Structure formats: structure tokens, C-alpha cells
N, C-alpha and C positions, 0 to 999 in steps of 0.2 A: 571224747575229747576233754583235755585237762585245764580246768577253771582253776585251782589252785597254786598259788603261788609257792605252797609250800610244797607242793609233790618230789618227791626224791628226787627225779632224773633234772627236775627245774634248778630245783637246790645245785646239783651238781654241775650240769653245766655253765650257774653264775660262779659255781668257786673256781671253773677252767679259767678266770681273767686272771688266774696267781699261774706265775713257771710250777713253783713248787707243785699244785697240782698236775697239771699238764704233764709233768715231766714222772708224776706218781701213776696216773693215770694209761701216761700212754698217748695223750690224744690230745689234741687240739681243736678249734673253731675256724668256722668260715661260715661269713653270712654273706647272703644277698642270690636271688632268684640266679642273673648269670655264673657267680663262682660255683654254687652248689649244682646246678644242671653240669657245667665242664668237668665239676668234679664228678660226676656219676659218669660222663663220656669217656671221661681218660680210664676211669675203673681204677681209682682209688679205693683203698681199703675205708669204708664210710658206715660207723657205728649206728649214727640214728643220722634221721632228717626231722626237724623240727618245724613246721610252717601253721601259719596264720590260719584259720577257717576259710578264709575265704582263697586259700591258694592251694587249697585239700589235693584238687582235680589236679593240678597241674604236676603233679610226684605220684598220682591213685597209682602211676602203672609201671611206677621203677622198680617192683620187687625189691625194694629196701625195707627197713625198718623205720617208718614214717608217723608220725605223731602229731596231730593235730592240736594245736593247745587256743584259747581264747587271743583277743587282742591285744588283751590287759597282760596275761602270760607270757607272749613277745615281749611284750615293751621292756619286760623286767628281767630279761635274759639278752635282751640288745645292746648293743655298746653304740646304736645308729642312732644319729638324731631321728632321722624320718626313714625307719627301719620299714624294709621293703614284705617283711613276713615269711621270711624262708633263711634257715641254718641247718648244718652237720657237723657232726661232731666227727672227727674224723681219726684214724690210726696215725699218729706219727712213724715213717718211715724206719726201718731199723738200721742206720748206715755206720758203716766198719770205719774206720780211719785208713784212708789206702791212698798211694800217692795217684795225682792228676794223670789223665789220659789226652793232655795239651794244654795249652794257657790256661793259667787258672787267677783267682781273684783269692788275695786275703785280708778277711776285716780286723785287725788290731785294734779291737776297742769300740769301736763305732758304738756307742753309747743310744742314741735315738733309733727307738723301733721304724720311727718314718723313714731315718735314712736307709736303713738294713733292708725294706722292705723296696722302698725305690731301687735300690743295689742290686737287689736280687732279680729286681723286673728288668733292667738293663743288661745286666749280664745274661739273663736269656736273651731278650731281642741282641745283641751282640756276639753270639752266640758261642759265649763259657758254658763249658758242662759241671765245674765242682766250683765250689766256694766252700772255703774254709774260713772260720769264727772260733777266736779267743774266746774263754770260759770266760770274761768281763763283757762283752758283747750283748747288749740287749737280744732278747729273744724272739728268732729267725718266725715262733709260730705263736706269739703272739696274734692278738687279734687287731692290731693296726700294723704292725708287720704283713700279717698276709693279707690284710685289705693294700696296704702301699704297693704289693709285692704283684696287686693285678694277677693273681694267678701265678707266678710265677715260681712259688713254693713247690709248686706240683710237677713242674718241668726241671729242676735243678737239684744234682746233689750235695747238700748242706753236710756238712759235715763239724763239727762243733769237738774242739778238745786245749789241752792248754797250747801255750807257746810253744814250750818243747818239743810236745810230743808231737806237734803240727810240721813244724820245721825238720822234725827226723825223716818226713814221708817225700818232703818237697825238693826234688835235686833240681828244678827248674833255675834259671838267674833271676834271683830277686829283685822288684824294681819299683821303688818308694818317690813317691813325689815332694820335692823340698824347693824352696827360689829358689838356692842356688844351682839347683839341675839345668842340665842341656833340656833345648826345649824339646818336648816330647813328637813336635813335628818333623822335626831335623832328623829325629833319631836314625841313626844305620840299624837296625835289627832284622834277619828274617829267622829266628828262634823262637820257641815257645817261652813264656815265661810266665813268670806267678805276679802279678799285680797285687802290693798292698796298700789297705783302704785303713789309716790310721784315724783314733780317737778326736770327735768333732773340734774339742779346744787344744790338748797336747799331741798329736798329731801324730805318727807310728813313736813305738816302744824306741828302746836304745837299742834293747836287744835284735830286733827285726833291722836297726838302721844298720847294725854290726856288721849283718850279712846283706846286705847288698848290695847286688852286683852293676846296676844301673840306676842310676839315679837322673829325674826327669821333673822338667817343672812346664807350668801350663801358663803362656805371655800372656799378660795382663795388661789394659787399657785403663787407660785414665786414671790413675792415680791409684786401681781397686788391687787390696792386695791379696785374696781369698777367696775363694767358694764354697759354698754348701759341700758338702764332703761327698753327697749323692749328685751332684752336679760334674765336682770335677772327677769324682769316679767314672762318669758317663764319657767324658771326654776323652780320657785316658783310654778307657776298656775299647772305643770305638779307634784312636788312634793307634794302640797296639796292634789290634786285631788287621789295621791296612797296612801296615809296616811288615808283617808277615806273611799277609796275606792270605790267613786262612778262611 
């Protein structure tokens, strides 16, 4: 059992809170009993499983590299307020930038990892398979984003590149949201589209606006002017899927 917070593996896991180190090592962290079990069941490429002493029997027969640590050591690597005592270090998928295989979502500068994770969760739930992220987005593999995705990162093809590179591979109609756009619920469309979700404060970048083929809005009542980015994304994803009956 690992009892020292200065153990090399423990120090490395703590370093994975930094995107630079996640990219360098090609791994990310998932935490919680259910997500770790789900990662095992799905067959993700898992490098290490870290468990507190009370949970070692839970993962004893998983045929993976399980490291048992003291409660204090586990707290030192956990980002949870009340740690459950299980986390896994998982290899990041090696995805190439490719054209979408149906309707897709493009995150254009979404900077809050909670929004990124929530959008990923809804994209999976509503049937999207491909999600593109510009280089200035929050990392989809930060622990906060992974946690908010509720294991959605396991099930979505996530591609990150510059906006110019992304736009080169997407030949679908570009759909952006704007207060001056047509009511999304009245949209007449039966084709696959690329739905763009912009930055929380500045919206969609000008480069993407210039490429927009469809501009939609979400109707508001009671003098409300906007919604949270992930809430807006969820409404639009379901509305667009409903229009083309996918």
C-alpha cells in the first residue's frame, strides 16, 4: 500500500491537473466508483487504477494495474470534496481530424470546462457522434469536464484543432445561434448540420459567423435575453435532431 504523498506515481497523478502534463503523458484522470467501473466495462485503455484501502476488494479481479493507497494519499490526488476512493488514469484516444459521419457539434471557444462536459453529455444523449473543439476551448479531458460529461467523453469522437483546420473538414451547413435568427422550432430542415456553440461571453467567432448557412434563435420569455451555453446547446441539439428525424 502506498502511504507517502511523495511517491512518484502519486506526484505524477497530481500533475495531471495541468493540461500540459496530460498532453505530454497522453493520459487523463477519471474519478468515482461508477465512472471507473464503466471505463473498465467499456474497455478503455487504462494505465492505472488507484483505490483507497476500503475499496481494494472492489477492483481486485479486474486484471489491471491496481494500486492501493491510504486515505490521506488518496485525498491528495482527488479533486472531489468527498472522495469515493477510486480513480483511474486512462490513455487519451488518438483521434485524427476527419469529416463528420452525420450532424456534428463544433465548440468555438467554449472556455468553461463545466460547460464543455455538460455539452458532451448532451451530445451523446441526443445522438451526435462527432464533436469538434477549437484550440481555445477548455480541455475536454480536465477532471471537471470529464466529471460533468458523466462518462460522455468515453462515447464521443472528440477532435481538437484550429478553427481553420476544422472548417476544412466540415462540408455540412453551418448552423449558429443568434438573437436575430429564425425560431429554431420553426426551422424547416431535413439535412445534417454542424451546430456551433460559441464562447460564453463573446459568442461565435466572426470567422464562423461568416461561414454560417443557418442562423437560429431560441425563443425567450419574461424579458430573458440569454441562456447558459450548455443549456442553449442542449435545446438546439435536440431541436435540430428532431427536424431531420435522426
